[in-house]
MDTraj code that builds the backbone (N, CA, C; nanometers):
import mdtraj as md
import numpy as np

residues = "UNK UNK UNK UNK UNK UNK UNK UNK UNK UNK UNK UNK UNK UNK UNK UNK UNK UNK UNK UNK UNK UNK UNK UNK UNK UNK UNK UNK UNK UNK UNK UNK UNK UNK UNK UNK UNK UNK UNK UNK UNK UNK UNK UNK UNK UNK UNK UNK UNK UNK UNK UNK UNK UNK UNK UNK UNK UNK UNK UNK UNK UNK UNK UNK UNK UNK UNK UNK UNK UNK UNK UNK UNK UNK UNK UNK UNK UNK UNK UNK UNK UNK UNK UNK UNK UNK UNK UNK UNK UNK UNK UNK UNK UNK UNK UNK UNK UNK UNK UNK UNK UNK UNK UNK UNK UNK UNK UNK UNK UNK UNK UNK UNK UNK UNK UNK UNK UNK UNK UNK UNK UNK UNK UNK UNK UNK UNK UNK UNK UNK UNK UNK UNK UNK UNK UNK UNK UNK UNK UNK UNK UNK UNK UNK UNK UNK UNK UNK UNK UNK".split()
xyz = np.array([
    [-1.9710, -5.2132, 3.8406],
    [-1.8113, -5.1834, 3.8092],
    [-1.7644, -5.0664, 3.7296],
    [-1.6931, -4.9995, 3.7846],
    [-1.6463, -4.8402, 3.7708],
    [-1.5327, -4.9008, 3.6837],
    [-1.5112, -4.7433, 3.5824],
    [-1.3965, -4.7526, 3.5049],
    [-1.3083, -4.6046, 3.5088],
    [-1.1785, -4.6310, 3.5024],
    [-1.0844, -4.5063, 3.5450],
    [-1.1216, -4.4084, 3.3856],
    [-1.0956, -4.2813, 3.3943],
    [-1.1033, -4.2047, 3.3093],
    [-1.0175, -4.2442, 3.1924],
    [-0.8944, -4.3210, 3.2069],
    [-0.7994, -4.3479, 3.1313],
    [-0.8688, -4.4611, 3.0234],
    [-0.9368, -4.5810, 3.1073],
    [-1.0044, -4.6373, 3.0335],
    [-1.1134, -4.6232, 2.9448],
    [-1.2086, -4.5044, 3.0070],
    [-1.3179, -4.4624, 2.9501],
    [-1.2692, -4.3807, 2.8214],
    [-1.1773, -4.3309, 2.7936],
    [-1.0727, -4.2584, 2.7205],
    [-1.0847, -4.3523, 2.5729],
    [-0.9699, -4.4598, 2.6221],
    [-0.9402, -4.5375, 2.5667],
    [-1.0626, -4.6301, 2.4732],
    [-1.1576, -4.6498, 2.5598],
    [-1.2507, -4.7212, 2.5014],
    [-1.3390, -4.6793, 2.3986],
    [-1.3378, -4.5320, 2.3944],
    [-1.4420, -4.4751, 2.3387],
    [-1.3540, -4.4230, 2.1971],
    [-1.1788, -4.4130, 2.2012],
    [-1.1077, -4.4139, 2.1005],
    [-1.1018, -4.2836, 2.0456],
    [-1.1102, -4.2011, 2.1440],
    [-1.0986, -4.0262, 2.1652],
    [-0.9776, -3.9893, 2.2062],
    [-0.9393, -3.8776, 2.1566],
    [-0.8051, -3.8123, 2.2193],
    [-0.8486, -3.7309, 2.3711],
    [-0.7288, -3.7102, 2.4313],
    [-0.7445, -3.6379, 2.5591],
    [-0.8006, -3.5122, 2.5404],
    [-0.7833, -3.4114, 2.4723],
    [-0.8416, -3.3206, 2.4449],
    [-0.9959, -3.3302, 2.4358],
    [-1.0410, -3.4107, 2.3464],
    [-1.1795, -3.4438, 2.3221],
    [-1.2368, -3.4417, 2.4549],
    [-1.1695, -3.5920, 2.5226],
    [-1.2197, -3.6416, 2.6242],
    [-1.2558, -3.4940, 2.7492],
    [-1.1649, -3.4269, 2.7725],
    [-1.1471, -3.3199, 2.8690],
    [-1.2766, -3.1858, 2.7998],
    [-1.2677, -3.1909, 2.7127],
    [-1.3961, -3.0853, 2.6283],
    [-1.5035, -3.1696, 2.6995],
    [-1.5450, -3.3205, 2.6414],
    [-1.6702, -3.3540, 2.6905],
    [-1.7140, -3.3307, 2.8401],
    [-1.6030, -3.3658, 2.9338],
    [-1.6419, -3.3745, 3.0554],
    [-1.6466, -3.2336, 3.0965],
    [-1.5860, -3.1340, 3.0460],
    [-1.6622, -3.0113, 3.0717],
    [-1.7961, -2.9512, 3.0199],
    [-1.8258, -3.0018, 2.9099],
    [-1.9575, -2.9494, 2.8096],
    [-2.0580, -3.0593, 2.8834],
    [-2.0583, -3.1728, 2.9232],
    [-2.1614, -3.2766, 2.9660],
    [-2.1981, -3.2547, 3.0871],
    [-2.3111, -3.2180, 3.1319],
    [-2.3247, -3.1960, 3.2978],
    [-2.3130, -3.3077, 3.3635],
    [-2.3706, -3.4269, 3.3457],
    [-2.3394, -3.5440, 3.4109],
    [-2.2116, -3.5605, 3.4525],
    [-2.1065, -3.5591, 3.3598],
    [-1.9843, -3.5762, 3.3991],
    [-1.8599, -3.4692, 3.4649],
    [-1.9419, -3.3342, 3.4800],
    [-1.8785, -3.2300, 3.5254],
    [-1.8273, -3.2650, 3.6800],
    [-1.8994, -3.3384, 3.7573],
    [-1.8283, -3.3372, 3.9195],
    [-1.7295, -3.4584, 3.9302],
    [-1.6949, -3.4737, 3.8126],
    [-1.6153, -3.6148, 3.8227],
    [-1.4302, -3.5636, 3.7583],
    [-1.3655, -3.5414, 3.9068],
    [-1.2491, -3.5097, 3.8430],
    [-1.1506, -3.6384, 3.9198],
    [-1.0421, -3.6221, 3.8514],
    [-0.9361, -3.7083, 3.9489],
    [-0.9115, -3.8444, 3.8506],
    [-0.8179, -3.9180, 3.9178],
    [-0.7726, -4.0654, 3.8058],
    [-0.8718, -4.1957, 3.8850],
    [-0.9200, -4.1485, 3.9684],
    [-0.9725, -4.2582, 4.0334],
    [-1.1345, -4.3364, 3.9460],
    [-1.1616, -4.4378, 3.9846],
    [-1.2899, -4.5165, 3.8985],
    [-1.4039, -4.4429, 3.8940],
    [-1.4669, -4.3628, 3.8171],
    [-1.5664, -4.3044, 3.8302],
    [-1.6648, -4.3226, 3.7289],
    [-1.6570, -4.4087, 3.6324],
    [-1.7267, -4.4180, 3.5013],
    [-1.8311, -4.5385, 3.5002],
    [-1.9185, -4.5398, 3.4618],
    [-2.0363, -4.6515, 3.5288],
    [-2.0072, -4.7164, 3.3633],
    [-2.0915, -4.8266, 3.3754],
    [-2.0956, -4.9089, 3.2098],
    [-2.1887, -4.8016, 3.1318],
    [-2.2821, -4.7327, 3.1729],
    [-2.3892, -4.6499, 3.1285],
    [-2.3371, -4.5069, 3.0996],
    [-2.2421, -4.4744, 3.1733],
    [-2.1447, -4.3490, 3.1419],
    [-2.1014, -4.3635, 3.0050],
    [-2.0059, -4.5108, 2.9780],
    [-1.9311, -4.5435, 2.8464],
    [-2.0356, -4.5325, 2.7628],
    [-2.1556, -4.5880, 2.7835],
    [-2.2544, -4.6144, 2.6494],
    [-2.2815, -4.4817, 2.5716],
    [-2.3322, -4.4007, 2.6950],
    [-2.3758, -4.2350, 2.6523],
    [-2.2737, -4.1815, 2.5975],
    [-2.1394, -4.1838, 2.6391],
    [-2.0200, -4.1219, 2.5704],
    [-2.0017, -4.1753, 2.4482],
    [-2.0110, -4.3226, 2.4283],
    [-2.0315, -4.3831, 2.2804],
    [-2.1220, -4.3225, 2.2040],
    [-2.2281, -4.3238, 2.2465],
    [-2.3545, -4.2376, 2.1839],
    [-2.3556, -4.0820, 2.1320],
    [-2.2449, -4.0171, 2.2174],
    [-2.2170, -3.9153, 2.1895],
    [-2.0748, -3.8692, 2.0732],
    [-2.0022, -3.9907, 2.0933],
    [-1.9069, -4.0022, 2.0000],
    [-1.9691, -4.0114, 1.8225],
    [-2.0569, -4.1175, 1.8565],
    [-2.1324, -4.1633, 1.7160],
    [-2.2097, -4.0508, 1.6520],
    [-2.3188, -3.9569, 1.7455],
    [-2.3727, -3.8385, 1.6963],
    [-2.2507, -3.7589, 1.6468],
    [-2.1768, -3.7272, 1.7072],
    [-2.0465, -3.6350, 1.6690],
    [-1.9728, -3.7068, 1.5429],
    [-1.9420, -3.8149, 1.5403],
    [-1.9341, -3.8595, 1.3705],
    [-2.0397, -3.8034, 1.2643],
    [-2.1770, -3.8421, 1.2837],
    [-2.2742, -3.7703, 1.2151],
    [-2.2692, -3.6419, 1.2078],
    [-2.2194, -3.5333, 1.2734],
    [-2.2015, -3.3965, 1.2299],
    [-2.2861, -3.3206, 1.3497],
    [-2.3180, -3.3993, 1.4596],
    [-2.3944, -3.3030, 1.5743],
    [-2.2843, -3.2796, 1.6652],
    [-2.2526, -3.1480, 1.7012],
    [-2.1700, -3.1027, 1.7894],
    [-2.2120, -3.1456, 1.9136],
    [-2.1111, -3.1800, 2.0217],
    [-2.1316, -3.1596, 2.1281],
    [-2.2247, -3.0599, 2.1810],
    [-2.2168, -2.9413, 2.1755],
    [-2.2915, -2.8399, 2.2252],
    [-2.4650, -2.8381, 2.2172],
    [-2.4894, -2.9143, 2.0953],
    [-2.6178, -2.9374, 2.0864],
    [-2.6841, -3.0662, 2.1610],
    [-2.5673, -3.1330, 2.2114],
    [-2.5937, -3.2338, 2.3074],
    [-2.6236, -3.2028, 2.4315],
    [-2.5545, -3.0975, 2.4511],
    [-2.5575, -3.0896, 2.6390],
    [-2.6793, -3.0803, 2.6924],
    [-2.7669, -3.0094, 2.6402],
    [-2.9081, -3.0047, 2.6934],
    [-2.9892, -3.1035, 2.7573],
    [-2.9369, -3.1889, 2.6285],
    [-3.0126, -3.3331, 2.6535],
    [-2.9316, -3.4401, 2.7261],
    [-2.8130, -3.3785, 2.7607],
    [-2.7437, -3.5236, 2.8166],
    [-2.7646, -3.5705, 2.9352],
    [-2.8470, -3.5243, 3.0618],
    [-2.9421, -3.5776, 3.1684],
    [-2.9663, -3.7049, 3.1076],
    [-3.0818, -3.6583, 3.0274],
    [-3.1688, -3.7502, 2.9764],
    [-3.1220, -3.8838, 2.8828],
    [-2.9917, -3.8356, 2.8107],
    [-2.9045, -3.9626, 2.7362],
    [-2.8504, -4.0314, 2.8454],
    [-2.7958, -3.9475, 2.9475],
    [-2.6961, -4.0933, 3.0648],
    [-2.8031, -4.1798, 3.1467],
    [-2.9065, -4.0745, 3.1593],
    [-3.0021, -4.1489, 3.2534],
    [-3.0538, -4.2881, 3.1460],
    [-3.1208, -4.2724, 3.0333],
    [-3.1628, -4.3868, 2.9309],
    [-3.0467, -4.4896, 2.9237],
    [-2.9199, -4.4320, 2.9533],
    [-2.8124, -4.5491, 2.8962],
    [-2.7756, -4.5972, 2.9991],
    [-2.8342, -4.5552, 3.1389],
    [-2.8047, -4.6610, 3.2600],
    [-2.9202, -4.7070, 3.3311],
    [-3.0411, -4.6789, 3.2456],
    [-3.1399, -4.7693, 3.3012],
    [-3.1389, -4.9217, 3.3330],
    [-3.0784, -4.9866, 3.2740],
    [-3.0376, -5.1418, 3.2679],
    [-2.9085, -5.1437, 3.2116],
    [-2.8732, -5.2719, 3.2525],
    [-2.7487, -5.3404, 3.1992],
    [-2.7525, -5.3407, 3.0447],
    [-2.6147, -5.3641, 2.9920],
    [-2.6057, -5.3674, 2.8318],
    [-2.6778, -5.4349, 2.7463],
    [-2.6788, -5.6051, 2.8369],
    [-2.7518, -5.6776, 2.7459],
    [-2.9214, -5.6465, 2.7662],
    [-2.9586, -5.5689, 2.8582],
    [-3.1054, -5.5261, 2.8329],
    [-3.1278, -5.3949, 2.7340],
    [-3.0197, -5.3482, 2.6987],
    [-3.0248, -5.2331, 2.6222],
    [-3.0019, -5.2528, 2.4666],
    [-2.9581, -5.3617, 2.4266],
    [-2.9089, -5.4098, 2.3027],
    [-3.0102, -5.3957, 2.2027],
    [-3.1441, -5.4359, 2.2512],
    [-3.2261, -5.4191, 2.1662],
    [-3.3186, -5.2837, 2.1171],
    [-3.2253, -5.1990, 2.1841],
    [-3.3113, -5.0376, 2.2050],
    [-3.2233, -4.9459, 2.0882],
    [-3.2786, -4.8520, 2.0736],
    [-3.1999, -4.7189, 2.0105],
    [-3.2506, -4.6023, 2.0516],
    [-3.1177, -4.5222, 2.0439],
    [-3.1566, -4.3763, 2.1099],
    [-3.1935, -4.2857, 1.9885],
    [-3.2998, -4.1965, 2.0279],
    [-3.3511, -4.1143, 1.9361],
    [-3.3221, -3.9600, 1.9432],
    [-3.2525, -3.9289, 1.8937],
    [-3.2264, -3.7674, 1.8915],
    [-3.2731, -3.6765, 1.8339],
    [-3.3759, -3.6119, 1.8442],
    [-3.4383, -3.5176, 1.7261],
    [-3.3833, -3.3595, 1.7416],
    [-3.3194, -3.3465, 1.8104],
    [-3.2705, -3.2033, 1.8193],
    [-3.3408, -3.0947, 1.9474],
    [-3.4555, -3.1775, 1.9768],
    [-3.5426, -3.0962, 2.1119],
    [-3.5413, -3.2311, 2.1810],
    [-3.5041, -3.3324, 2.1946],
    [-3.5441, -3.4378, 2.2981],
    [-3.4051, -3.5537, 2.2323],
    [-3.4149, -3.6117, 2.3229],
    [-3.3433, -3.7465, 2.3364],
    [-3.4130, -3.8618, 2.4103],
    [-3.4196, -3.9408, 2.3641],
    [-3.5249, -4.0708, 2.4136],
    [-3.4810, -4.2054, 2.3762],
    [-3.4901, -4.3097, 2.4421],
    [-3.4403, -4.4270, 2.3895],
    [-3.5885, -4.5038, 2.3618],
    [-3.5870, -4.5900, 2.2836],
    [-3.7327, -4.6872, 2.2519],
    [-3.6539, -4.8068, 2.1678],
    [-3.7554, -4.9057, 2.1510],
    [-3.7143, -5.0295, 2.1000],
    [-3.6728, -5.0289, 1.9614],
    [-3.6282, -5.1002, 1.9014],
    [-3.5826, -5.1648, 1.7252],
    [-3.7223, -5.1340, 1.6890],
    [-3.8104, -5.1954, 1.7331],
    [-3.9687, -5.1862, 1.6297],
    [-4.0109, -5.0618, 1.6295],
    [-4.0038, -5.0087, 1.7400],
    [-4.0700, -4.8533, 1.7249],
    [-4.0468, -4.7469, 1.6517],
    [-3.8676, -4.7699, 1.6633],
    [-3.8053, -4.7042, 1.5752],
    [-3.7981, -4.6609, 1.4706],
    [-3.8597, -4.7851, 1.4059],
    [-3.8842, -4.7956, 1.2594],
    [-3.9866, -4.7011, 1.1720],
    [-4.0929, -4.6585, 1.3013],
    [-4.1953, -4.5727, 1.2418],
    [-4.1592, -4.4631, 1.3214],
    [-4.0672, -4.3755, 1.3078],
    [-4.0702, -4.2363, 1.3900],
    [-4.1577, -4.1184, 1.3664],
    [-4.2344, -4.0829, 1.4577],
    [-4.3699, -3.9541, 1.4303],
    [-4.2481, -3.8047, 1.4079],
    [-4.1244, -3.7995, 1.4080],
    [-4.0732, -3.6833, 1.3727],
    [-3.9345, -3.7193, 1.3242],
    [-3.8879, -3.6380, 1.2626],
    [-3.7352, -3.6097, 1.2083],
    [-3.6828, -3.6084, 1.3148],
    [-3.5375, -3.7361, 1.3101],
    [-3.4689, -3.7807, 1.4052],
    [-3.3614, -3.8515, 1.3612],
    [-3.2332, -3.8805, 1.4723],
    [-3.1296, -3.9615, 1.4051],
    [-3.1711, -4.0478, 1.5222],
    [-3.1386, -4.1709, 1.4369],
    [-3.1468, -4.2922, 1.5559],
    [-3.0152, -4.3762, 1.5382],
    [-2.9594, -4.3910, 1.6420],
    [-2.8366, -4.4425, 1.7113],
    [-2.8915, -4.6177, 1.7652],
    [-2.8433, -4.6974, 1.6951],
    [-2.8776, -4.8416, 1.7474],
    [-2.7623, -4.8776, 1.8560],
    [-2.8014, -4.8885, 1.9891],
    [-2.7117, -4.9325, 2.0872],
    [-2.6297, -5.0881, 2.1131],
    [-2.7023, -5.1816, 1.9883],
    [-2.6108, -5.3005, 1.9627],
    [-2.5056, -5.2930, 1.9639],
    [-2.4573, -5.2378, 1.8089],
    [-2.3131, -5.2403, 1.7330],
    [-2.2282, -5.1538, 1.8827],
    [-2.2712, -5.0357, 1.9149],
    [-2.2049, -4.9749, 2.0522],
    [-2.1650, -5.0125, 2.1561],
    [-2.2617, -5.0998, 2.1990],
    [-2.2101, -5.2152, 2.3162],
    [-2.1595, -5.3053, 2.2528],
    [-2.1014, -5.3521, 2.1451],
    [-2.0243, -5.4407, 2.0809],
    [-1.8731, -5.3822, 2.1042],
    [-1.8642, -5.2698, 2.0275],
    [-1.7409, -5.2412, 2.0359],
    [-1.6747, -5.2060, 2.1878],
    [-1.7834, -5.1538, 2.2674],
    [-1.7476, -5.0977, 2.4115],
    [-1.6561, -5.2456, 2.4702],
    [-1.7438, -5.3564, 2.4711],
    [-1.6931, -5.5154, 2.5002],
    [-1.6015, -5.5514, 2.4680],
    [-1.5877, -5.5166, 2.3443],
    [-1.4204, -5.5429, 2.2631],
    [-1.3206, -5.4666, 2.3033],
    [-1.3185, -5.3495, 2.3443],
    [-1.2307, -5.2800, 2.3759],
    [-1.1997, -5.2873, 2.4896],
    [-1.3081, -5.2931, 2.5666],
    [-1.2710, -5.3514, 2.7234],
    [-1.2199, -5.4504, 2.7564],
    [-1.2685, -5.5720, 2.6774],
    [-1.1874, -5.6850, 2.6990],
    [-1.0625, -5.6885, 2.6504],
    [-1.0199, -5.6391, 2.5173],
    [-0.8943, -5.6203, 2.4740],
    [-0.7771, -5.5566, 2.6051],
    [-0.8080, -5.4502, 2.6651],
    [-0.7533, -5.4055, 2.7576],
    [-0.7264, -5.4936, 2.8657],
    [-0.8425, -5.5522, 2.9269],
    [-0.7954, -5.6786, 2.9972],
    [-0.7125, -5.7988, 2.9804],
    [-0.7092, -5.8070, 2.8639],
    [-0.5750, -5.9502, 2.8120],
    [-0.4480, -5.8742, 2.8469],
    [-0.4177, -5.7823, 2.8472],
    [-0.2804, -5.7057, 2.8601],
    [-0.2321, -5.7990, 2.9818],
    [-0.1127, -5.8400, 2.9616],
    [-0.0137, -5.8706, 3.0986],
    [-0.0088, -5.7738, 3.1857],
    [-0.0309, -5.8475, 3.3320],
    [0.0279, -5.6955, 3.4101],
    [0.1778, -5.7073, 3.4204],
    [0.2473, -5.8034, 3.3905],
    [0.3998, -5.8311, 3.4080],
    [0.4306, -5.8582, 3.2726],
    [0.5750, -5.7963, 3.2061],
    [0.6349, -5.8489, 3.0890],
    [0.6909, -5.9712, 3.0822],
    [0.6947, -6.0624, 3.0109],
    [0.7961, -6.1724, 3.0394],
    [0.9015, -6.1184, 3.0564],
    [1.0026, -6.2276, 3.1289],
    [1.1699, -6.2252, 3.1580],
    [1.2395, -6.2488, 3.0229],
    [1.3285, -6.1380, 3.0340],
    [1.3833, -6.1667, 2.8943],
    [1.4987, -6.2372, 2.9131],
    [1.5163, -6.3091, 3.0280],
    [1.6413, -6.4113, 3.0270],
    [1.5761, -6.5108, 3.0925],
    [1.6739, -6.6403, 3.0980],
    [1.6209, -6.7393, 3.1831],
    [1.6646, -6.7343, 3.3133],
    [1.6066, -6.7970, 3.4019],
    [1.6419, -6.7721, 3.5455],
    [1.7615, -6.8824, 3.5481],
    [1.8597, -6.8551, 3.6590],
    [1.9957, -6.9163, 3.6665],
    [2.0057, -6.9393, 3.7997],
    [2.0849, -7.0220, 3.8848],
    [2.0914, -7.0450, 4.0170],
    [2.2299, -6.9219, 4.0691],
    [2.1748, -6.8703, 4.1759],
    [2.2608, -6.7592, 4.2011],
    [2.3887, -6.8004, 4.2881],
    [2.3877, -6.8908, 4.3816],
    [2.4775, -6.9273, 4.4283],
    [2.4707, -7.0720, 4.4935],
    [2.6003, -7.1371, 4.5420],
    [2.5835, -7.2506, 4.5998],
    [2.6356, -7.2679, 4.7498],
    [2.5878, -7.3905, 4.8005],
    [2.6064, -7.3567, 4.9654],
    [2.7899, -7.4815, 4.9483],
    [2.8603, -7.4013, 5.0108],
    [2.9727, -7.4721, 4.9912],
    [3.0031, -7.5470, 5.1467],
    [3.0698, -7.6433, 5.1286],
    [3.0913, -7.7197, 5.2530],
    [3.2349, -7.6955, 5.3246],
    [3.2537, -7.6809, 5.4654],
    [3.3685, -7.6749, 5.5015],
    [3.4650, -7.8211, 5.5006],
])
top = md.Topology()
chain = top.add_chain()
for i, resn in enumerate(residues, 1):
    res = top.add_residue(resn, chain, resSeq=i)
    for name in ("N", "CA", "C"):
        top.add_atom(name, md.element.get_by_symbol(name[0]), res)
traj = md.Trajectory(xyz[None], top)
């Protein structure tokens, strides 16, 4: 399944300006232009990790050189296969590991558990899908005409 840029932006809860900046700054997203569906579930998860790191004070420019590794890690399997994983950002590297291995890191790093991020994305995307395609009719149906007999 692929998502439109508007769906990606809305599911991440970021502004249009932030989304444009990230698309320019992160190499895996630089070739994706236009309004067609071009974002995979792995892309959305990687962007959600970027958003989480950003809320922790890590600027996108520090993540740029590790973006390929981050997007590859988040695209390695379906979300259900990643829910027990953690992204470890150490400044010099980005890696994905299991929750149990992450409890004893060998270097100082920021750990981002994927389970809550996946749950947030699922919720945001499912809310979007429940919006009706057509609004309710504001007035009741009426008979337009009757056949007259001669």
